[in-house]
LUMNU-89919 format. One record per residue: residue number from 1; residue in three letters; x, y, z of N, C-alpha, C, O in turn. Coordinates in steps of 0.02 Angstrom, whole numbers, plus 50000, padded with zeros to 5 digits. Example, Ala and Ser with C-alpha at 12.3 -4.5 7.8 and 13.67 -1.06 7.14 Angstrom:
// residues 2
FIVO     i    aa     n_x     n_y     n_z    ca_x    ca_y    ca_z     c_x     c_y     c_z     o_x     o_y     o_z
FIVO     1   ALA   50660   49716   50390   50615   49775   50390   50660   49835   50390   50712   49834   50423
FIVO     2   SER   50642   49888   50354   50684   49947   50357   50645   50002   50394   50670   50057   50402
// end
This chain:
// residues 130
FIVO     i    aa     n_x     n_y     n_z    ca_x    ca_y    ca_z     c_x     c_y     c_z     o_x     o_y     o_z
FIVO     1   MET   51196   48270   49716   51153   48246   49664   51163   48170   49658   51219   48145   49664
FIVO     2   HIS   51110   48135   49647   51112   48063   49640   51144   48045   49573   51123   48071   49521
FIVO     3   PRO   51196   48001   49572   51230   47985   49510   51185   47951   49458   51199   47954   49398
FIVO     4   GLY   51131   47920   49480   51086   47886   49434   51034   47932   49404   50994   47910   49362
FIVO     5   ASN   51034   47995   49423   50983   48042   49399   51016   48109   49381   50999   48160   49410
FIVO     6   PRO   51063   48108   49334   51100   48169   49318   51057   48220   49281   51009   48202   49247
FIVO     7   TRP   51076   48283   49288   51042   48336   49250   51065   48333   49178   51124   48325   49163
FIVO     8   ARG   51017   48340   49133   51033   48345   49061   51032   48419   49042   51007   48461   49080
FIVO     9   VAL   51058   48434   48984   51058   48503   48961   50987   48530   48956   50974   48587   48974
FIVO    10   VAL   50941   48489   48932   50872   48511   48926   50842   48527   48994   50801   48572   49000
FIVO    11   ASP   50861   48490   49046   50837   48504   49114   50859   48572   49137   50820   48611   49165
FIVO    12   ILE   50923   48587   49125   50951   48652   49146   50917   48709   49107   50900   48760   49136
FIVO    13   VAL   50909   48700   49042   50879   48752   49000   50807   48765   49020   50786   48823   49026
FIVO    14   VAL   50768   48713   49029   50698   48721   49048   50692   48753   49117   50653   48799   49126
FIVO    15   ALA   50731   48728   49164   50729   48756   49232   50749   48830   49231   50717   48871   49264
FIVO    16   ALA   50801   48846   49194   50824   48916   49191   50772   48960   49156   50760   49016   49178
FIVO    17   ALA   50742   48936   49102   50693   48976   49065   50632   48992   49109   50609   49049   49111
FIVO    18   VAL   50607   48942   49144   50549   48953   49188   50568   49001   49244   50531   49046   49261
FIVO    19   ALA   50627   48989   49274   50649   49031   49330   50661   49103   49308   50643   49150   49344
FIVO    20   ILE   50690   49113   49250   50702   49181   49225   50635   49216   49211   50627   49275   49227
FIVO    21   ALA   50589   49180   49182   50523   49210   49170   50491   49232   49235   50462   49287   49239
FIVO    22   PHE   50495   49191   49287   50467   49211   49351   50507   49267   49383   50479   49308   49419
FIVO    23   GLY   50572   49270   49371   50611   49326   49395   50586   49392   49368   50585   49443   49404
FIVO    24   VAL   50566   49392   49305   50538   49453   49274   50468   49467   49304   50451   49525   49317
FIVO    25   VAL   50429   49415   49314   50363   49423   49345   50372   49453   49416   50331   49494   49437
FIVO    26   PHE   50423   49431   49451   50436   49456   49519   50446   49531   49521   50426   49564   49569
FIVO    27   VAL   50475   49559   49469   50486   49631   49468   50419   49667   49471   50410   49715   49510
FIVO    28   ALA   50371   49645   49431   50304   49674   49434   50270   49658   49500   50236   49700   49529
FIVO    29   TRP   50280   49597   49525   50248   49577   49588   50276   49618   49647   50240   49634   49693
FIVO    30   ASN   50341   49633   49644   50371   49675   49696   50338   49744   49697   50325   49772   49750
FIVO    31   ALA   50325   49771   49638   50291   49836   49633   50220   49831   49660   50197   49877   49695
FIVO    32   LEU   50185   49776   49645   50118   49766   49672   50120   49762   49748   50077   49791   49782
FIVO    33   TRP   50169   49727   49775   50177   49721   49847   50184   49790   49879   50151   49806   49928
FIVO    34   THR   50228   49830   49850   50240   49897   49877   50178   49941   49871   50160   49977   49917
FIVO    35   ALA   50145   49937   49814   50085   49978   49803   50027   49957   49848   49987   49999   49867
FIVO    36   SER   50024   49893   49864   49967   49869   49904   49979   49875   49979   49932   49864   50018
FIVO    37   THR   50039   49891   50000   50054   49894   50071   50006   49941   50109   49983   49923   50163
FIVO    38   PRO   49991   50001   50083   49944   50044   50120   49874   50013   50128   49839   50028   50177
FIVO    39   LEU   49854   49971   50081   49788   49940   50086   49784   49891   50145   49730   49876   50170
FIVO    40   PHE   49842   49865   50165   49843   49815   50218   49867   49843   50284   49889   49806   50328
FIVO    41   THR   49863   49909   50293   49887   49941   50354   49848   49917   50415   49877   49905   50468
FIVO    42   ALA   49783   49909   50408   49742   49888   50465   49755   49816   50484   49751   49798   50543
FIVO    43   LEU   49770   49774   50435   49781   49703   50448   49841   49679   50406   49831   49649   50353
FIVO    44   PRO   49901   49692   50429   49961   49676   50390   49967   49601   50371   49993   49585   50318
FIVO    45   ALA   49943   49558   50414   49947   49486   50399   49908   49467   50337   49923   49417   50305
FIVO    46   ALA   49857   49506   50320   49817   49492   50260   49857   49500   50196   49838   49474   50144
FIVO    47   GLN   49912   49537   50200   49954   49545   50140   49986   49479   50119   50012   49473   50064
FIVO    48   ALA   49984   49430   50163   50010   49363   50147   49974   49331   50088   49998   49283   50059
FIVO    49   ILE   49915   49358   50071   49876   49332   50015   49918   49333   49951   49910   49289   49909
FIVO    50   ILE   49962   49382   49945   50000   49388   49882   50069   49357   49886   50109   49365   49840
FIVO    51   TYR   50085   49321   49940   50149   49287   49945   50158   49231   49893   50213   49218   49869
FIVO    52   GLY   50103   49200   49876   50105   49139   49836   50146   49142   49773   50179   49093   49755
FIVO    53   VAL   50145   49198   49738   50181   49202   49674   50255   49192   49684   50288   49162   49641
FIVO    54   TRP   50283   49215   49739   50354   49206   49752   50372   49133   49765   50430   49114   49762
FIVO    55   LEU   50323   49092   49780   50336   49022   49795   50328   48976   49735   50348   48918   49737
FIVO    56   VAL   50300   49001   49681   50284   48960   49623   50345   48931   49588   50344   48872   49572
FIVO    57   PRO   50398   48968   49575   50453   48940   49534   50483   48876   49562   50495   48828   49524
FIVO    58   GLY   50495   48873   49627   50524   48813   49655   50480   48752   49646   50503   48699   49627
FIVO    59   VAL   50416   48760   49661   50369   48704   49655   50360   48685   49581   50361   48626   49564
FIVO    60   LEU   50350   48734   49538   50338   48721   49467   50398   48687   49433   50390   48636   49399
FIVO    61   VAL   50457   48714   49443   50516   48683   49412   50530   48615   49443   50551   48569   49408
FIVO    62   GLY   50518   48608   49507   50526   48542   49538   50480   48490   49506   50499   48432   49498
FIVO    63   LEU   50420   48511   49488   50373   48465   49455   50392   48452   49382   50383   48396   49358
FIVO    64   ILE   50416   48503   49348   50432   48495   49277   50496   48455   49267   50498   48407   49228
FIVO    65   VAL   50549   48474   49302   50615   48445   49290   50624   48378   49325   50656   48332   49299
FIVO    66   ARG   50596   48371   49384   50599   48308   49422   50670   48284   49435   50684   48224   49427
FIVO    67   LYS   50713   48329   49454   50781   48312   49472   50796   48341   49541   50770   48394   49558
FIVO    68   PRO   50837   48307   49580   50856   48336   49645   50890   48403   49635   50934   48411   49593
FIVO    69   GLY   50870   48452   49674   50899   48518   49670   50863   48566   49623   50881   48625   49620
FIVO    70   ALA   50814   48542   49586   50780   48584   49537   50743   48642   49570   50745   48698   49545
FIVO    71   ALA   50711   48630   49626   50673   48683   49660   50720   48737   49688   50705   48796   49682
FIVO    72   ILE   50775   48716   49716   50824   48765   49742   50853   48805   49684   50860   48866   49689
FIVO    73   PHE   50870   48771   49631   50897   48805   49571   50848   48859   49547   50867   48915   49533
FIVO    74   ALA   50784   48840   49542   50734   48888   49518   50725   48946   49565   50718   49003   49544
FIVO    75   GLY   50724   48932   49630   50717   48986   49679   50775   49035   49675   50765   49096   49677
FIVO    76   LEU   50835   49008   49669   50894   49052   49665   50896   49092   49600   50910   49152   49601
FIVO    77   VAL   50882   49059   49544   50885   49094   49479   50831   49148   49475   50845   49204   49454
FIVO    78   SER   50770   49131   49494   50716   49181   49489   50730   49240   49535   50718   49297   49517
FIVO    79   ALA   50754   49226   49595   50769   49281   49642   50828   49323   49618   50828   49384   49625
FIVO    80   THR   50878   49291   49588   50935   49328   49563   50915   49373   49505   50937   49430   49502
FIVO    81   VAL   50873   49348   49460   50849   49390   49405   50810   49449   49432   50820   49506   49410
FIVO    82   SER   50767   49437   49480   50728   49491   49511   50774   49542   49543   50764   49602   49536
FIVO    83   ALA   50825   49518   49579   50871   49564   49613   50912   49604   49563   50926   49663   49574
FIVO    84   LEU   50931   49573   49508   50972   49608   49457   50932   49660   49419   50958   49713   49401
FIVO    85   ILE   50869   49645   49406   50828   49693   49368   50808   49752   49413   50824   49809   49397
FIVO    86   ALA   50775   49738   49466   50754   49791   49513   50717   49759   49571   50661   49735   49563
FIVO    87   SER   50748   49759   49628   50715   49734   49688   50730   49781   49745   50788   49798   49758
FIVO    88   GLN   50678   49801   49780   50687   49846   49836   50720   49813   49895   50740   49846   49943
FIVO    89   TRP   50726   49746   49894   50756   49710   49950   50829   49691   49937   50860   49661   49981
FIVO    90   GLY   50856   49708   49880   50927   49697   49865   50947   49624   49868   50911   49580   49843
FIVO    91   LEU   51004   49611   49899   51031   49543   49901   50991   49497   49946   50997   49436   49941
FIVO    92   ASP   50951   49525   49991   50907   49483   50031   50859   49442   49987   50836   49389   50007
FIVO    93   THR   50846   49467   49928   50803   49433   49881   50831   49364   49863   50795   49315   49858
FIVO    94   ILE   50897   49361   49854   50929   49298   49836   50924   49248   49893   50912   49188   49882
FIVO    95   LEU   50935   49271   49953   50927   49227   50012   50855   49202   50017   50844   49143   50031
FIVO    96   SER   50808   49246   50006   50737   49225   50008   50723   49173   49954   50687   49125   49967
FIVO    97   GLY   50750   49182   49895   50741   49134   49841   50768   49065   49859   50738   49014   49844
FIVO    98   ALA   50827   49065   49891   50857   49001   49912   50813   48967   49964   50804   48906   49963
FIVO    99   ILE   50787   49005   50010   50744   48977   50063   50679   48951   50033   50655   48897   50051
FIVO   100   GLN   50650   48989   49987   50587   48968   49956   50597   48905   49915   50557   48858   49919
FIVO   101   GLY   50649   48903   49874   50664   48843   49835   50682   48785   49879   50664   48728   49866
FIVO   102   GLY   50719   48799   49932   50739   48747   49979   50680   48716   50015   50678   48655   50027
FIVO   103   GLY   50631   48757   50032   50570   48731   50064   50533   48683   50018   50511   48630   50040
FIVO   104   ALA   50527   48702   49955   50494   48657   49907   50535   48593   49899   50508   48538   49894
FIVO   105   GLU   50601   48601   49896   50645   48543   49887   50639   48495   49947   50637   48434   49937
FIVO   106   LEU   50636   48522   50007   50627   48479   50066   50561   48442   50064   50557   48383   50082
FIVO   107   ALA   50509   48477   50043   50444   48443   50038   50445   48388   49986   50418   48334   49997
FIVO   108   PHE   50477   48401   49929   50482   48349   49878   50525   48291   49902   50508   48233   49890
FIVO   109   ALA   50579   48305   49937   50621   48252   49963   50583   48211   50014   50588   48149   50016
FIVO   110   HIS   50544   48244   50055   50504   48209   50105   50453   48162   50072   50440   48108   50097
FIVO   111   MET   50427   48183   50017   50377   48142   49982   50409   48094   49933   50376   48068   49888
FIVO   112   LEU   50474   48083   49940   50510   48039   49894   50498   48061   49823   50463   48029   49785
FIVO   113   ALA   50529   48116   49806   50515   48154   49746   50522   48117   49679   50524   48149   49626
FIVO   114   LEU   50525   48052   49681   50531   48015   49618   50466   48019   49577   50469   48012   49516
FIVO   115   ASP   50410   48030   49609   50346   48033   49574   50310   48096   49596   50270   48094   49644
FIVO   116   ARG   50323   48151   49562   50296   48216   49583   50229   48231   49549   50226   48267   49500
FIVO   117   ARG   50177   48202   49576   50110   48214   49550   50079   48273   49586   50111   48304   49629
FIVO   118   VAL   50018   48289   49568   49984   48347   49597   49981   48346   49673   49994   48397   49704
FIVO   119   PRO   49964   48290   49705   49963   48292   49779   50031   48311   49808   50034   48344   49859
FIVO   120   ARG   50084   48292   49775   50150   48311   49799   50163   48385   49787   50198   48418   49825
FIVO   121   ALA   50134   48412   49733   50140   48484   49721   50105   48522   49776   50129   48575   49798
FIVO   122   GLU   50048   48497   49799   50013   48530   49853   50055   48530   49916   50057   48580   49952
FIVO   123   VAL   50088   48474   49931   50130   48471   49990   50189   48520   49982   50207   48553   50030
FIVO   124   GLY   50217   48524   49922   50272   48570   49910   50251   48642   49920   50289   48681   49949
FIVO   125   GLY   50193   48660   49899   50168   48728   49908   50148   48742   49980   50161   48796   50006
FIVO   126   GLN   50116   48694   50011   50093   48703   50080   50150   48707   50129   50144   48739   50181
FIVO   127   ALA   50205   48674   50114   50263   48676   50158   50292   48746   50163   50327   48761   50211
FIVO   128   LEU   50278   48788   50114   50307   48854   50112   50262   48908   50143   50284   48964   50153
FIVO   129   VAL   50200   48891   50156   50153   48941   50182   50167   48952   50256   50172   48904   50295
FIVO   130   PRO   50175   49015   50276   50190   49029   50347   50133   49012   50393   50139   49020   50454
// end
């Protein structure tokens, strides 16, 4: 972390609150993923349409908090909450959260994340799309 841009308590609380909320949303989204799998039997790649929700916490918290590491923190916290409540993927969920948050973090770092406006949010989201 850059010594000139330390995390404040409010940064941690806001990042955690948003990430926890998305962790709860993920539980429902995991159920939707499982329920929709038979619909995508003919074209499994089309199921990628619903990937986006899992990518939101890293990008959103990165934009709100504007501190180095915010996207990774959000990805890890949201995935951990999802895994603790109910996730069919178990601990792999936490690894996925770290990768998703890390991807957003790399995109923000690449764009010199000091000024995270909407175009930078687009880059953060697009960097995560397979």
